[in-house]
Residue frames as a rotation matrix with the C-alpha (Angstrom) as fourth column:
UNK 1
0.563 0.826 -0.020 0.02
0.826 -0.563 0.002 -0.01
-0.009 -0.018 -1.000 0.02
UNK 2
-0.680 -0.728 0.092 1.10
0.728 -0.685 -0.042 3.57
0.093 0.038 0.995 -0.66
UNK 3
0.453 0.848 -0.277 -0.39
0.866 -0.492 -0.089 6.95
-0.212 -0.199 -0.957 0.04
UNK 4
-0.735 -0.650 0.192 0.15
0.678 -0.712 0.182 10.52
0.019 0.264 0.964 -1.17
UNK 5
0.085 0.732 -0.676 -1.58
0.364 -0.654 -0.663 13.93
-0.928 -0.189 -0.322 -1.33
UNK 6
-0.638 -0.103 0.763 -2.78
0.760 -0.245 0.602 15.59
0.124 0.964 0.235 -4.56
UNK 7
0.313 0.860 0.403 -4.82
0.812 -0.463 0.356 18.59
0.493 0.215 -0.843 -5.47
UNK 8
-0.708 -0.657 -0.257 -2.75
0.701 -0.612 -0.366 21.68
0.083 -0.440 0.894 -4.60
UNK 9
0.405 0.833 0.376 -4.79
0.682 -0.549 0.483 24.49
0.609 0.061 -0.791 -3.13
UNK 10
-0.768 -0.605 0.210 -4.10
0.357 -0.677 -0.644 27.91
0.531 -0.420 0.736 -1.57
UNK 11
0.132 0.899 0.419 -7.48
-0.025 -0.419 0.908 28.27
0.991 -0.130 -0.033 0.16
UNK 12
0.948 0.033 -0.317 -5.86
0.316 0.038 0.948 27.82
0.043 -0.999 0.025 3.67
UNK 13
0.508 -0.781 0.363 -2.83
0.101 -0.364 -0.926 30.15
0.855 0.507 -0.106 3.48
UNK 14
0.987 -0.140 -0.083 -1.17
0.087 0.018 0.996 29.23
-0.138 -0.990 0.030 6.79
UNK 15
0.600 -0.799 -0.029 2.33
-0.391 -0.262 -0.882 28.66
0.698 0.541 -0.470 5.32
UNK 16
0.683 -0.363 0.634 3.64
-0.649 0.097 0.754 26.78
-0.336 -0.927 -0.169 8.38
UNK 17
0.552 -0.503 0.664 5.43
0.423 0.856 0.297 24.19
-0.718 0.117 0.686 6.14
UNK 18
-0.420 -0.905 -0.066 7.24
0.446 -0.269 0.854 26.80
-0.791 0.329 0.516 4.08
UNK 19
-0.973 0.201 0.115 4.63
0.005 -0.475 0.880 27.80
0.231 0.857 0.461 1.50
UNK 20
-0.533 0.838 0.115 0.94
-0.662 -0.328 -0.673 28.48
-0.527 -0.435 0.730 1.31
UNK 21
-0.202 0.396 -0.896 0.14
-0.757 0.517 0.399 25.38
0.621 0.759 0.196 -0.79
UNK 22
-0.432 0.181 0.884 -1.85
-0.608 0.665 -0.433 22.60
-0.666 -0.724 -0.177 0.90
UNK 23
-0.948 0.053 -0.314 -3.75
-0.215 0.621 0.754 19.67
0.234 0.782 -0.578 -0.58
UNK 24
-0.221 0.950 0.220 -7.41
-0.969 -0.188 -0.162 18.69
-0.112 -0.249 0.962 -0.96
UNK 25
0.663 0.470 -0.583 -7.09
-0.632 0.769 -0.098 15.00
0.402 0.434 0.807 -1.99
UNK 26
-0.082 -0.611 0.787 -5.78
-0.731 0.574 0.369 11.87
-0.678 -0.545 -0.494 -0.30
UNK 27
0.445 0.138 -0.885 -4.74
-0.794 0.517 -0.319 9.13
0.413 0.845 0.340 -2.75
UNK 28
0.092 -0.343 0.935 -4.19
-0.677 0.668 0.311 5.51
-0.731 -0.661 -0.170 -1.56
UNK 29
0.036 -0.133 -0.991 -2.72
-0.879 0.467 -0.094 2.85
0.475 0.874 -0.100 -3.81
UNK 30
0.674 0.310 0.670 -3.67
-0.633 0.710 0.308 -0.66
-0.381 -0.632 0.675 -2.75
UNK 31
-0.172 -0.860 0.481 -1.43
-0.427 0.505 0.750 -3.68
-0.888 -0.076 -0.454 -3.10
UNK 32
0.045 0.265 0.963 -3.26
0.663 0.713 -0.227 -4.78
-0.747 0.649 -0.144 -6.24
UNK 33
-0.779 -0.502 0.376 -2.57
0.621 -0.536 0.571 -1.44
-0.086 0.678 0.730 -7.90
UNK 34
0.152 0.906 0.394 -6.00
0.836 -0.331 0.438 0.01
0.527 0.263 -0.808 -7.51
UNK 35
-0.893 -0.405 0.194 -6.20
0.280 -0.840 -0.466 3.70
0.351 -0.362 0.864 -6.44
UNK 36
0.201 0.932 -0.303 -8.76
0.953 -0.115 0.279 5.22
0.225 -0.345 -0.912 -4.08
UNK 37
-0.716 -0.389 0.579 -9.30
0.346 -0.919 -0.189 8.94
0.606 0.065 0.793 -3.56
UNK 38
0.253 0.745 -0.618 -10.94
0.962 -0.261 0.079 11.14
-0.102 -0.614 -0.782 -0.95
UNK 39
-0.530 -0.424 0.734 -11.30
0.586 -0.809 -0.044 14.83
0.613 0.407 0.678 -1.59
UNK 40
-0.338 0.341 -0.877 -12.10
0.772 -0.433 -0.465 17.70
-0.539 -0.834 -0.117 0.83
UNK 41
0.091 0.443 0.892 -14.37
0.755 -0.615 0.229 20.53
0.650 0.652 -0.390 -0.32
UNK 42
0.551 0.431 0.714 -14.41
0.110 -0.886 0.450 24.11
0.827 -0.170 -0.536 0.91
UNK 43
0.754 -0.060 0.654 -13.50
-0.551 -0.599 0.581 24.22
0.357 -0.799 -0.484 4.59
UNK 44
0.747 -0.484 0.456 -10.92
-0.107 0.590 0.801 21.38
-0.656 -0.647 0.389 4.96
UNK 45
0.567 -0.640 -0.518 -7.42
-0.662 0.019 -0.749 20.69
0.489 0.768 -0.413 3.62
UNK 46
0.774 -0.531 -0.347 -4.59
0.623 0.738 0.260 18.26
0.118 -0.417 0.901 4.26
UNK 47
0.700 -0.604 0.380 -1.95
-0.576 -0.793 -0.198 20.38
0.421 -0.080 -0.903 6.02
UNK 48
0.784 -0.313 0.537 0.75
-0.102 0.788 0.608 17.81
-0.613 -0.531 0.585 6.20
UNK 49
-0.158 -0.928 -0.337 4.13
-0.797 -0.081 0.598 16.61
-0.582 0.364 -0.727 5.00
UNK 50
-0.613 0.028 -0.789 2.87
-0.565 0.683 0.463 13.18
0.552 0.730 -0.403 3.85
UNK 51
0.594 0.793 0.135 0.25
-0.700 0.428 0.572 10.56
0.395 -0.434 0.809 4.83
UNK 52
-0.480 -0.744 0.465 1.53
-0.876 0.434 -0.211 7.95
-0.044 -0.509 -0.860 7.35
UNK 53
0.268 0.512 -0.816 0.92
-0.447 0.817 0.365 4.20
0.853 0.267 0.448 6.96
UNK 54
-0.676 -0.415 0.609 0.69
-0.715 0.170 -0.678 2.91
0.178 -0.894 -0.412 10.54
UNK 55
-0.240 0.600 -0.763 -0.85
0.097 0.797 0.596 -0.43
0.966 0.069 -0.250 11.54
UNK 56
-0.469 0.130 0.873 -2.86
-0.767 -0.550 -0.330 0.57
0.437 -0.825 0.358 14.58
UNK 57
0.468 0.775 0.425 -5.05
-0.883 0.435 0.178 -2.50
-0.047 -0.458 0.888 15.04
UNK 58
-0.297 -0.731 0.614 -2.33
-0.701 0.603 0.380 -5.16
-0.648 -0.317 -0.692 14.45
UNK 59
0.614 0.585 0.530 -4.03
-0.108 0.727 -0.678 -6.91
-0.782 0.359 0.510 11.53
UNK 60
-0.168 -0.784 0.598 -1.04
0.629 0.381 0.677 -6.46
-0.759 0.490 0.429 9.21
UNK 61
-0.010 0.243 0.970 -2.76
0.908 -0.405 0.111 -3.87
0.419 0.882 -0.217 6.99
UNK 62
-0.825 -0.407 -0.392 -1.84
0.547 -0.748 -0.375 -0.26
-0.141 -0.524 0.840 7.79
UNK 63
0.485 0.841 -0.240 -4.28
0.783 -0.540 -0.309 2.52
-0.390 -0.038 -0.920 8.59
UNK 64
-0.142 -0.458 0.877 -3.68
0.761 -0.618 -0.199 5.93
0.633 0.639 0.437 6.97
UNK 65
0.249 0.182 -0.951 -2.95
0.875 -0.463 0.141 8.80
-0.415 -0.867 -0.275 9.36
UNK 66
-0.123 -0.172 0.977 -3.27
0.741 -0.671 -0.025 12.44
0.660 0.721 0.210 8.18
UNK 67
-0.573 0.004 -0.820 -3.25
0.571 -0.715 -0.403 15.95
-0.588 -0.699 0.407 9.49
UNK 68
-0.168 0.628 0.760 -6.24
0.847 -0.303 0.437 18.04
0.505 0.717 -0.480 8.35
UNK 69
-0.883 -0.097 -0.460 -6.95
0.322 -0.838 -0.440 21.71
-0.343 -0.537 0.771 8.96
UNK 70
0.077 0.988 0.137 -10.34
0.994 -0.065 -0.090 23.39
-0.080 0.144 -0.986 9.17
UNK 71
-0.022 -0.057 0.998 -10.92
0.578 -0.815 -0.034 26.90
0.816 0.576 0.051 7.88
UNK 72
0.259 0.183 0.948 -11.84
-0.470 -0.833 0.290 28.23
0.843 -0.521 -0.130 11.35
UNK 73
0.923 0.231 0.307 -10.99
-0.377 0.392 0.839 25.40
0.074 -0.890 0.449 13.80
UNK 74
0.092 -0.992 0.089 -7.40
-0.984 -0.077 0.162 24.58
-0.154 -0.102 -0.983 12.94
UNK 75
-0.379 -0.378 -0.845 -5.85
-0.683 0.730 -0.020 21.05
0.624 0.569 -0.535 12.77
UNK 76
0.522 0.394 0.757 -6.80
-0.750 0.635 0.187 17.60
-0.407 -0.665 0.627 13.84
UNK 77
-0.734 -0.668 -0.122 -5.28
-0.655 0.649 0.386 14.18
-0.178 0.363 -0.914 13.36
UNK 78
0.386 0.921 -0.059 -7.40
-0.881 0.349 -0.319 11.63
-0.273 0.175 0.946 11.47
UNK 79
-0.680 -0.507 0.530 -7.17
-0.323 0.856 0.404 7.90
-0.659 0.103 -0.745 10.86
UNK 80
0.171 0.662 -0.730 -8.49
-0.975 0.010 -0.220 6.50
-0.139 0.750 0.647 7.60
UNK 81
-0.345 -0.210 0.915 -9.14
-0.056 0.978 0.203 3.02
-0.937 0.019 -0.349 6.31
UNK 82
-0.470 0.206 -0.858 -9.57
-0.883 -0.124 0.454 1.68
-0.013 0.971 0.240 2.83
UNK 83
-0.486 0.403 0.776 -12.27
0.030 0.895 -0.446 -0.94
-0.874 -0.193 -0.447 2.21
UNK 84
-0.579 0.257 0.774 -14.61
0.776 0.465 0.426 -1.95
-0.250 0.847 -0.468 -0.52
UNK 85
0.565 0.825 -0.021 -16.61
0.800 -0.554 -0.232 1.23
-0.203 0.114 -0.972 -0.18
UNK 86
0.526 -0.427 0.736 -13.59
0.257 -0.744 -0.616 3.47
0.811 0.513 -0.281 -0.55
UNK 87
-0.641 -0.759 -0.114 -11.65
0.413 -0.216 -0.885 5.61
0.647 -0.615 0.451 1.93
UNK 88
0.528 0.814 0.241 -13.30
0.158 -0.374 0.914 6.57
0.834 -0.445 -0.326 5.20
UNK 89
-0.436 -0.558 0.706 -12.29
-0.576 -0.430 -0.696 8.21
0.692 -0.710 -0.134 8.47
UNK 90
0.163 0.448 -0.879 -12.65
0.389 0.790 0.474 5.80
0.907 -0.419 -0.046 11.41
UNK 91
0.500 0.019 -0.866 -11.32
0.852 -0.193 0.487 8.00
-0.158 -0.981 -0.113 14.23
UNK 92
0.032 -0.555 0.831 -9.97
0.447 -0.736 -0.509 11.48
0.894 0.388 0.224 14.75
UNK 93
-0.557 -0.207 -0.804 -8.89
0.814 -0.331 -0.478 13.88
-0.167 -0.921 0.353 17.51
UNK 94
0.584 0.746 -0.320 -10.78
0.666 -0.665 -0.338 17.14
-0.465 -0.016 -0.885 18.12
UNK 95
0.365 -0.400 0.841 -9.77
0.548 -0.638 -0.541 20.18
0.753 0.658 -0.013 16.15
UNK 96
-0.590 -0.708 -0.388 -7.45
0.745 -0.293 -0.599 22.44
0.310 -0.643 0.700 18.06
UNK 97
0.133 0.840 -0.527 -10.10
0.926 -0.294 -0.235 25.08
-0.352 -0.457 -0.817 17.96
UNK 98
0.459 -0.065 -0.886 -8.57
-0.069 -0.997 0.037 28.09
-0.886 0.045 -0.462 16.23
UNK 99
0.991 -0.086 0.106 -7.59
0.109 0.024 -0.994 28.89
0.083 0.996 0.033 12.58
UNK 100
0.443 -0.896 0.022 -3.87
-0.339 -0.190 -0.922 28.54
0.830 0.401 -0.388 11.74
UNK 101
0.131 -0.420 0.898 -3.16
-0.949 0.210 0.236 26.27
-0.288 -0.883 -0.371 14.70
UNK 102
0.365 -0.135 -0.921 -1.39
-0.666 0.654 -0.360 23.09
0.650 0.745 0.149 13.67
UNK 103
0.640 -0.240 0.730 -0.06
-0.516 0.570 0.640 19.78
-0.569 -0.786 0.241 15.06
UNK 104
0.083 -0.718 -0.691 2.97
-0.915 0.220 -0.337 17.69
0.394 0.660 -0.639 14.09
UNK 105
0.943 0.301 -0.140 2.82
-0.247 0.918 0.310 13.86
0.221 -0.259 0.940 14.38
UNK 106
0.056 -0.913 0.403 5.67
-0.945 0.081 0.316 12.03
-0.321 -0.399 -0.859 16.09
UNK 107
-0.790 -0.352 -0.503 4.96
-0.489 0.856 0.168 8.29
0.371 0.378 -0.848 15.82
UNK 108
0.497 0.848 0.183 2.65
-0.823 0.395 0.409 5.38
0.274 -0.354 0.894 16.66
UNK 109
-0.464 -0.578 -0.671 3.69
-0.246 0.812 -0.530 2.44
0.851 -0.081 -0.519 18.86
UNK 110
0.636 0.540 -0.551 2.81
0.377 0.406 0.833 0.51
0.673 -0.737 0.055 21.94
UNK 111
0.099 -0.707 0.701 4.59
-0.323 -0.689 -0.649 3.03
0.941 -0.162 -0.296 24.10
UNK 112
-0.043 -0.089 0.995 3.79
-0.998 -0.047 -0.047 1.54
0.051 -0.995 -0.087 27.51
UNK 113
-0.782 -0.385 -0.491 3.93
-0.435 0.900 -0.013 -2.16
0.447 0.204 -0.871 26.40
UNK 114
-0.564 0.662 0.493 0.30
-0.455 0.250 -0.855 -2.89
-0.689 -0.706 0.161 27.36
UNK 115
-0.540 0.325 0.777 -0.78
0.606 0.791 0.090 -4.30
-0.585 0.519 -0.623 24.05
UNK 116
0.634 0.766 0.105 -2.49
0.652 -0.458 -0.604 -1.17
-0.415 0.452 -0.790 22.68
UNK 117
-0.254 -0.728 0.637 -1.04
0.933 -0.357 -0.036 1.25
0.254 0.585 0.770 20.19
UNK 118
0.371 0.292 -0.881 -0.64
0.541 -0.839 -0.050 4.90
-0.754 -0.458 -0.470 21.03
UNK 119
0.246 -0.270 0.931 -0.25
0.827 -0.443 -0.347 7.83
0.506 0.855 0.114 18.65
UNK 120
0.123 -0.318 -0.940 1.82
0.723 -0.620 0.305 10.85
-0.680 -0.717 0.154 19.71
UNK 121
0.226 -0.086 0.970 1.96
0.788 -0.569 -0.234 14.34
0.573 0.818 -0.061 18.27
UNK 122
-0.739 -0.381 -0.557 3.03
0.618 -0.712 -0.333 17.87
-0.270 -0.590 0.761 19.27
UNK 123
0.393 0.912 0.116 0.09
0.920 -0.388 -0.063 20.18
-0.012 0.131 -0.991 19.63
UNK 124
0.970 -0.027 0.241 1.10
0.040 -0.962 -0.269 23.59
0.239 0.271 -0.932 18.27
UNK 125
0.470 -0.848 -0.245 4.89
0.880 0.471 0.060 22.96
0.065 -0.243 0.968 18.14
UNK 126
-0.404 -0.600 0.690 5.55
0.536 -0.767 -0.353 26.72
0.741 0.228 0.631 17.88
UNK 127
-0.090 0.499 0.862 3.10
-0.539 -0.752 0.379 27.90
0.837 -0.431 0.337 20.60
UNK 128
0.716 0.481 0.506 1.73
-0.672 0.277 0.687 25.44
0.190 -0.832 0.521 23.10
UNK 129
-0.214 -0.913 -0.347 4.58
-0.735 0.385 -0.558 22.94
0.643 0.135 -0.754 22.46
UNK 130
-0.041 0.340 0.939 2.58
-0.879 0.435 -0.195 20.17
-0.475 -0.834 0.281 24.14
UNK 131
-0.845 -0.194 -0.498 3.08
-0.406 0.838 0.363 16.46
0.347 0.509 -0.787 23.44
UNK 132
0.036 0.914 0.403 -0.23
-0.941 0.167 -0.294 14.60
-0.336 -0.369 0.867 23.43
UNK 133
-0.944 -0.298 -0.138 -0.51
-0.324 0.915 0.242 10.81
0.054 0.273 -0.960 23.42
UNK 134
0.057 0.993 -0.101 -3.75
-0.994 0.048 -0.093 9.13
-0.088 0.106 0.991 22.24
UNK 135
-0.718 -0.227 0.658 -4.55
-0.271 0.962 0.035 5.40
-0.641 -0.153 -0.752 22.65
UNK 136
-0.578 0.442 -0.686 -6.13
-0.696 0.172 0.697 3.56
0.426 0.880 0.209 19.71
UNK 137
-0.689 0.382 0.616 -9.19
-0.314 0.609 -0.728 1.63
-0.653 -0.695 -0.300 20.81
UNK 138
-0.864 0.475 -0.165 -11.36
0.051 0.410 0.911 -0.67
0.501 0.779 -0.378 18.67
UNK 139
-0.596 0.773 0.215 -15.10
-0.537 -0.185 -0.823 -0.24
-0.597 -0.606 0.525 19.29
UNK 140
-0.224 0.608 0.762 -18.12
0.541 0.728 -0.422 -2.10
-0.811 0.317 -0.492 18.02
UNK 141
0.602 0.506 0.617 -18.31
0.767 -0.150 -0.624 -1.13
-0.224 0.849 -0.478 14.41
UNK 142
0.785 -0.346 0.513 -15.38
0.038 -0.801 -0.598 1.34
0.618 0.489 -0.616 14.50
UNK 143
-0.044 -0.847 -0.529 -12.61
0.930 0.159 -0.331 2.82
0.365 -0.507 0.781 16.60
UNK 144
0.913 0.264 0.312 -11.77
0.145 -0.923 0.357 5.85
0.382 -0.281 -0.880 18.70
UNK 145
-0.197 -0.975 0.102 -8.78
0.419 -0.178 -0.890 7.79
0.886 -0.133 0.444 20.07
UNK 146
0.859 0.437 -0.267 -8.55
0.400 -0.246 0.883 8.43
0.320 -0.865 -0.386 23.78
UNK 147
0.254 -0.781 0.571 -6.07
-0.387 -0.623 -0.680 10.95
0.887 -0.048 -0.460 25.16
UNK 148
0.718 0.001 -0.696 -4.03
0.515 0.672 0.533 9.29
0.468 -0.741 0.482 27.92
UNK 149
0.251 -0.686 -0.683 -1.17
0.811 -0.236 0.535 11.71
-0.529 -0.688 0.497 28.59
UNK 150
0.746 -0.107 0.657 0.27
0.385 -0.736 -0.557 15.17
0.543 0.668 -0.508 27.80
UNK 151
0.283 -0.702 -0.654 3.40
0.780 -0.229 0.583 17.13
-0.559 -0.674 0.483 28.65
UNK 152
0.990 0.143 -0.012 4.45
0.120 -0.870 -0.478 20.67
-0.079 0.471 -0.878 27.81
UNK 153
0.555 -0.765 -0.327 7.70
-0.623 -0.643 0.446 22.30
-0.551 -0.044 -0.833 26.59
UNK 154
-0.278 -0.611 0.742 8.64
0.293 0.681 0.671 20.07
-0.915 0.404 -0.010 23.67
UNK 155
0.462 0.410 -0.786 8.75
-0.619 -0.487 -0.617 20.64
-0.636 0.771 0.029 19.90
UNK 156
-0.032 -0.458 0.888 9.45
0.464 0.780 0.419 18.82
-0.885 0.426 0.187 16.66
UNK 157
0.134 0.185 0.974 9.00
0.981 -0.162 -0.104 21.59
0.138 0.969 -0.203 14.09
UNK 158
-0.490 -0.306 -0.816 10.09
0.363 -0.923 0.129 25.14
-0.793 -0.233 0.563 13.34
UNK 159
0.539 0.761 -0.361 8.01
0.025 -0.443 -0.896 27.51
-0.842 0.474 -0.258 11.24
UNK 160
0.453 -0.286 -0.845 8.84
-0.859 -0.395 -0.327 27.13
-0.240 0.873 -0.424 7.55
UNK 161
-0.657 -0.660 0.364 10.37
-0.536 0.749 0.390 23.60
-0.530 0.061 -0.846 7.78
UNK 162
0.027 0.638 -0.770 8.94
-0.935 0.289 0.206 21.32
0.354 0.714 0.604 5.08
UNK 163
-0.192 -0.147 -0.970 9.68
0.082 0.983 -0.165 18.32
0.978 -0.111 -0.177 7.36
UNK 164
0.795 0.363 0.486 9.04
-0.484 -0.101 0.869 17.25
0.365 -0.926 0.095 10.95
UNK 165
-0.245 -0.964 0.107 12.05
-0.754 0.120 -0.645 16.55
0.609 -0.239 -0.756 13.21
UNK 166
-0.552 -0.165 0.817 12.58
-0.793 0.405 -0.455 13.49
-0.256 -0.899 -0.354 15.39
UNK 167
-0.002 0.557 -0.831 10.47
-0.614 0.655 0.441 10.33
0.789 0.511 0.341 15.71
UNK 168
0.791 0.273 0.548 10.62
-0.602 0.512 0.613 7.15
-0.113 -0.814 0.569 17.71
UNK 169
-0.212 -0.880 -0.426 13.43
-0.788 0.411 -0.459 4.73
0.579 0.238 -0.780 18.61
UNK 170
0.930 0.365 0.043 13.59
-0.329 0.774 0.541 1.14
0.164 -0.518 0.840 19.90
UNK 171
0.068 -0.995 0.069 16.92
-0.802 -0.096 -0.589 0.61
0.593 -0.015 -0.805 21.64
UNK 172
-0.844 -0.463 -0.272 17.56
-0.254 0.790 -0.557 -2.95
0.473 -0.401 -0.785 22.89
UNK 173
-0.522 0.622 -0.584 15.27
0.761 0.648 0.011 -3.99
0.385 -0.439 -0.812 25.69
UNK 174
-0.896 0.190 -0.402 14.20
0.091 -0.806 -0.584 -0.44
-0.435 -0.560 0.705 26.54
UNK 175
0.102 0.981 0.164 10.60
0.696 0.047 -0.716 0.61
-0.711 0.187 -0.678 25.95
UNK 176
0.052 -0.094 0.994 10.03
0.925 -0.371 -0.084 2.73
0.377 0.924 0.068 22.87
UNK 177
-0.175 -0.175 -0.969 11.07
0.633 -0.774 0.025 6.34
-0.754 -0.609 0.246 23.27
UNK 178
0.791 0.392 0.469 9.85
0.608 -0.580 -0.541 9.44
0.060 0.714 -0.698 21.44
UNK 179
-0.249 -0.942 -0.226 12.73
0.876 -0.318 0.362 11.61
-0.413 -0.108 0.904 20.28
UNK 180
0.563 0.405 0.721 12.18
0.649 -0.757 -0.082 15.39
0.512 0.513 -0.689 19.83
UNK 181
-0.454 -0.754 0.474 13.55
0.362 -0.643 -0.675 18.71
0.814 -0.135 0.565 21.00
UNK 182
-0.426 0.291 -0.857 13.04
0.786 -0.349 -0.509 20.64
-0.447 -0.891 -0.080 24.22
UNK 183
0.527 0.841 0.121 10.68
0.794 -0.437 -0.422 23.50
-0.302 0.319 -0.899 23.58
UNK 184
0.720 -0.346 -0.602 13.45
-0.318 -0.935 0.157 26.11
-0.617 0.079 -0.783 23.34
UNK 185
0.932 -0.327 -0.157 15.49
0.003 0.440 -0.898 23.80
0.363 0.836 0.411 21.06
UNK 186
0.343 -0.836 0.429 18.33
-0.934 -0.354 0.057 23.61
0.104 -0.420 -0.902 23.53
UNK 187
-0.577 -0.560 0.594 18.43
-0.668 0.743 0.052 19.86
-0.471 -0.367 -0.803 23.85
UNK 188
-0.348 0.428 -0.834 17.43
-0.512 0.658 0.552 16.53
0.785 0.619 -0.010 22.30
UNK 189
-0.380 0.330 0.864 14.95
-0.880 0.159 -0.448 14.75
-0.285 -0.931 0.230 24.60
UNK 190
-0.785 0.198 -0.587 13.76
-0.029 0.935 0.353 11.18
0.619 0.294 -0.729 25.04
UNK 191
-0.328 0.773 0.543 10.15
-0.944 -0.256 -0.206 10.71
-0.020 -0.580 0.814 26.21
UNK 192
-0.881 0.138 -0.453 8.53
0.095 0.989 0.117 7.49
0.464 0.060 -0.884 27.46
UNK 193
0.037 0.947 0.318 5.08
-0.702 -0.202 0.683 6.62
0.711 -0.249 0.657 28.65
UNK 194
-0.755 -0.382 -0.533 5.05
0.139 0.701 -0.699 5.09
0.641 -0.602 -0.476 32.13
UNK 195
-0.569 0.581 -0.582 1.96
0.807 0.260 -0.530 4.40
-0.157 -0.771 -0.617 34.24
UNK 196
0.441 0.859 0.262 -0.05
0.897 -0.435 -0.082 7.03
0.043 0.271 -0.962 32.37
UNK 197
0.741 -0.253 -0.622 2.62
0.014 -0.920 0.391 9.71
-0.672 -0.298 -0.678 32.71
UNK 198
0.837 -0.512 0.195 5.13
0.194 -0.057 -0.979 11.07
0.512 0.857 0.051 30.24
UNK 199
0.640 -0.720 -0.270 8.74
0.345 -0.046 0.938 10.78
-0.687 -0.693 0.219 31.52
UNK 200
0.933 -0.326 0.153 11.46
0.009 -0.402 -0.916 12.79
0.360 0.856 -0.372 29.84
UNK 201
0.509 -0.840 -0.188 15.28
0.416 0.048 0.908 12.83
-0.754 -0.540 0.374 29.93
UNK 202
0.722 -0.330 -0.608 17.90
-0.611 -0.718 -0.335 14.94
-0.326 0.613 -0.720 28.17
UNK 203
0.827 -0.401 0.394 20.18
0.493 0.854 -0.166 13.15
-0.270 0.331 0.904 25.75
UNK 204
-0.328 -0.922 0.208 22.42
0.918 -0.258 0.303 15.89
-0.225 0.290 0.930 24.26
UNK 205
-0.375 0.121 -0.919 22.55
-0.150 -0.986 -0.069 19.55
-0.915 0.112 0.388 23.28
UNK 206
0.587 0.717 0.375 20.39
0.260 0.272 -0.927 19.98
-0.766 0.642 -0.027 20.21
UNK 207
-0.397 -0.492 -0.774 21.74
-0.681 -0.408 0.608 19.72
-0.615 0.769 -0.173 16.70
UNK 208
0.511 0.583 -0.631 20.52
-0.855 0.416 -0.309 17.91
0.083 0.698 0.711 13.63
UNK 209
-0.212 -0.688 -0.694 23.42
-0.482 0.691 -0.538 15.47
0.850 0.221 -0.479 14.09
UNK 210
-0.903 -0.076 0.423 22.55
-0.425 0.305 -0.852 14.84
-0.064 -0.949 -0.307 17.74
UNK 211
0.117 0.988 0.099 18.88
-0.868 0.151 -0.473 14.20
-0.483 -0.030 0.875 16.72
UNK 212
0.430 0.031 -0.902 20.04
-0.728 0.603 -0.326 11.62
0.534 0.797 0.282 14.14
UNK 213
-0.666 -0.713 -0.220 22.37
-0.372 0.573 -0.731 9.93
0.646 -0.405 -0.647 16.66
UNK 214
-0.650 0.426 0.630 19.59
-0.645 0.129 -0.753 9.71
-0.402 -0.896 0.191 19.15
UNK 215
0.417 0.853 -0.315 17.20
-0.883 0.297 -0.364 8.16
-0.217 0.430 0.876 16.67
UNK 216
0.332 -0.407 -0.851 19.92
-0.495 0.692 -0.525 5.59
0.803 0.596 0.028 15.86
UNK 217
0.980 0.112 -0.164 20.34
0.087 0.504 0.860 4.69
0.179 -0.857 0.484 19.50
UNK 218
0.157 -0.987 -0.023 23.84
0.750 0.134 -0.648 6.16
0.642 0.084 0.762 19.61
């Protein structure tokens, strides 16, 4: 499976990713070569670097995770599935609540080793700088995202960058750790989820090289 954005649009001129071009269409290519499309009209766009293919339910087939922005309500994170009827959203977080307010995904993994997958992102990486962790939960006929932890003073994006910094690492027998920057960009930080709380520790003074080394468990 593959996924990409198409349909350039300038109707949401935020420019947080370096230009005022966003996208109105999600395109998913299935393993048999078929393509499926979902297009937003009017008040929504995909304000994102790329769709993410993350297997959240453990069935071997990835869900599609996107960042979408509303004309007046700002960004939310959405999870899509492809089935015989096409592409559909099966779960999403609330919109941040204000125009030109964005979120930057970090990763998805079983962060606390309890058998459930969590999704982490930074809520307003230039303003609130708050890591939020949401647990994926299957429900009868669908799924939902439940926020389980948050912590302030972290970031993974600077205004104008066309990419998102950091990610996740799995180092030996350690639990998975989120790798990102302290909110003032002074240090590379490792975050873990323990008993419903986010624990953080400093790894090194921040630099792109230090971030790469941290992600590589060095």
